[in-house]
N, C-alpha and C positions, 0 to 999 in steps of 0.2 A: 594505491592512491594516497592513503594517509601518510605513508613514508615519504612520498614526494612532496606533499604539503609541508611536512615537518622539515625535510631536507632544505627546502627553499625558504623556510620560515615565512610562509605566506600568511597574511592576516586573514582571519575568518571570523565574521560576526553574524552571518546568516546561513542557516542550514535548512534546506527544504527536503523532506523525505517524501518523495512522490512516486518512486518506481513501484511497479506491480506487474505480476504476470497472472495469467489464468490459463488452465489447460484448454487447448482447442478441443472441439467436440470429437475430432478424430485422433486425439492423442493416445499413444500406445505405451508410454512409459519412457524412462524409468520414473516411478512415482516417489521413491524415497531417495534422499541424498545419501552420500557415503556415511553420514552421521546418524542415519536412521530417522530422518525428519522428512515429513512431506515436503516435496519440492516447492510448492506454492508457499507454505509457511516459512520455509528456509529463505526463499527469495523476498517475499513481501514483508515478513516481520523480523526474523532473526538477522537478516542483512542490515535492516534499518537500525535495529537495536545495537548491533556491534559497531556500525559506522558512527552512530551518535555517541556511543561510549568512548570510542577511540579518539574522536575529535573534540570531546568535551574539554580537555585541558586547554586546547587552542581557543575554543569558544569563551572559556573563562578568562584567558589571557587578553583577548581582544574585546572584552565586554564594554558596553552593554551589547548582548547578543540575543538572537532569536532563533529558536528551533521550531519548525512547523512540521507536524505529521499529517499527511494527507489522508483523509478518511474516505468512506464510501457509504452509499445508502445500504450496501450489503452488511455493514457492521451491525445493523439492527437484526440481522437474520443469521447470526453466527451459531455454529454447532457447539454449544457450551460443553458438551460431553467430550469433545475433541480438543478443547483449548489447552495448549501446552502439554499434550500427551505425545511423547516420542513413540515412534512405530505406528502411529495412526496413518493408515493409507486408504485412499479411496479407490485403489486399483481394481478391486473385484466388484465394486459397487458404483463406479463412476457414472455409468449410464442409467442407473436406477433413479427414480424420482426421489427427490429429497424429502425426508420426513419433516425437516424444518419448514420447507416451502408449504407442505401440506398443513402443518400446524397453524401457520399464520395466514393461509389462504392467499398467498401471493405468487405462487408458482404458475405453471410448473417449471422447475429447473432441476437439473441433475445434481447428484451428490458432489460432482467435481466443483460445483459452485460453492458448496459448504466450506471447502478449504479456503477459498478466496475470502469469503465473508468472515470466517474465523480469524484469518490473518489480519484483516482490517480492524476488527475489534481488538486484537492483541496490540496493534499499534496505538490505538486510542488509550488503552489501559496503561501502556508504557509511557505515553505522553503525560498522563495525569500523575503517575508515580514519580517520573523524573522531575516534573515541576515541583511536587511536594518535597522531594529531597533537596533540590536546589534552593528552594525557599528556606528550608531548615538550615542549610549551610550559608544562607544570606549571599548566595551567588547572584551576580547581576546578569543572569541568563533567563530569558523567558521562554517557556515551552508551551506551545499551544497546538491542540488538535484542531483541524479544520475540515469542513465538509462542504464541498462546492455545490451540492445538489446533483442532479442527474446530468451527466455529460455524455454526449454521443462520442464514442471513441471506437477504436478498432481492437479493443482488448478481447472481444469475442471471436475474432477471426485472425488467421495468419496473413490475410490480405490487407495490408495497411492502407490501401487506397479506398477501402470500403468503410469509411468512418461511420459508425453507428448502424451499419447495415443489418446487424443481427439483433437489434434491440427488440425486446418483446413488444408486440403490437400496442399494448396499453401505454407504453412509454413513448412511442414514435410521435414526433411533433412536440413533445414536452421537454426534450433534452436540449441542452445548449450545444450547438455545433457551429462555432465560429472560428475554425482553425485558421483560415486564411487571414482573417482580421487579426488574430493573435500573433500569427507569424509576422505580419508587417509591423505590429507594435513592438515585438521583440527585436526585429531587425533595426528599427529606428532607435531603440534604446541601446543596442550594442554597437551601433555604428558611430555613435558620438564620442 
């Protein structure tokens, strides 16, 4: 993707890092990438890190630019012992109750959620560090972490038609779920 942007010399001044994955409850593996990194961390953090670094020259070229890293409420419940540790895998313990959830009294959730939460914290830390470095270089690129609050989505299920269907009971009714409204807003913006 980056090579195509470069090849076509496409202008780039806004980059939103919003992709994420979460192991479904019935996931059976593989848990580690070929580089010995947890798949969730590889997808949710290292992919964002690499893409932002590869596109940074273009963002600088077309400055002023903005890079936004999407956060999650889960970033507050990260497994700090697993942060940036290669070979950490939740394969054998994925179905066990998370000690992090127990510690904060917010669960229950399984340990497979710890990987998601940790990846979201890693993105926020990267955003702060990237902004610090760009400011030091006096680059005209603004990096901001953002956190939209609790949003009903289908990330907990492989059935994308069940938006927010598996939210814990205490969150039901409190999450934003206006996908149809946002779809029509996006269509009106892109059709002009």
